[in-house]
C-alpha positions in Angstrom: 52.4 123.9 40.1 54.3 122.8 36.9 53.9 119.2 37.8 50.2 119.4 38.0 50.1 116.9 40.8 47.3 119.1 42.1 44.9 117.7 39.5 44.2 114.2 40.3 43.1 112.9 36.5 45.8 111.5 35.0 44.3 112.7 31.4 44.3 116.1 31.5 42.4 118.1 28.1 42.2 121.9 28.3 39.9 123.2 25.5 40.1 127.1 24.8 37.4 128.3 22.4 37.4 131.6 20.9 41.2 131.7 21.2 41.2 135.2 19.7 39.2 136.3 22.7 40.6 134.2 25.3 41.5 136.6 28.5 41.4 139.4 25.9 40.6 141.8 28.7 43.7 140.7 30.5 46.6 140.5 28.0 49.0 139.8 30.6 47.3 137.1 32.1 47.2 135.4 28.6 50.8 135.7 27.9 51.4 134.4 31.3 49.2 131.5 30.8 50.9 130.6 27.4 54.1 131.1 28.9 53.7 128.9 31.7 52.4 126.0 29.3 54.9 126.4 26.6 58.1 127.0 28.8 57.4 125.5 32.1 54.5 122.8 32.1 55.5 121.2 29.0 59.2 121.4 29.1 58.7 119.8 32.5 56.8 116.6 31.4 58.8 116.5 28.2 62.1 116.2 30.0 61.8 115.5 33.7 58.5 114.2 34.5 58.7 110.9 33.3 62.2 110.6 35.3 60.9 112.7 38.3 58.3 110.2 39.5 59.0 106.6 39.9 55.0 105.8 40.6 53.4 106.1 37.2 50.1 107.3 38.5 51.2 110.9 38.9 52.4 110.9 35.2 49.8 113.4 33.3 48.7 113.1 29.5 47.9 116.3 28.9 46.4 117.9 25.6 45.6 121.2 24.9 43.5 122.4 22.1 43.0 125.9 20.8 39.9 126.8 18.8 39.6 129.8 17.1 
């Protein structure tokens, strides 16, 4: 799942509004979401993703916005 190939778009923007309340009823889900992006998904694309895929159509441009 870290390579996000299940998303067909090359440009991905994730906007989380009211971040303070995002998954507030499930702190463990919020922690897992943040952990996955910070420790798994972003590092994969920063280090391995560009070298892992020879076909550039699979490269993802990812923006995450946290709005308070």
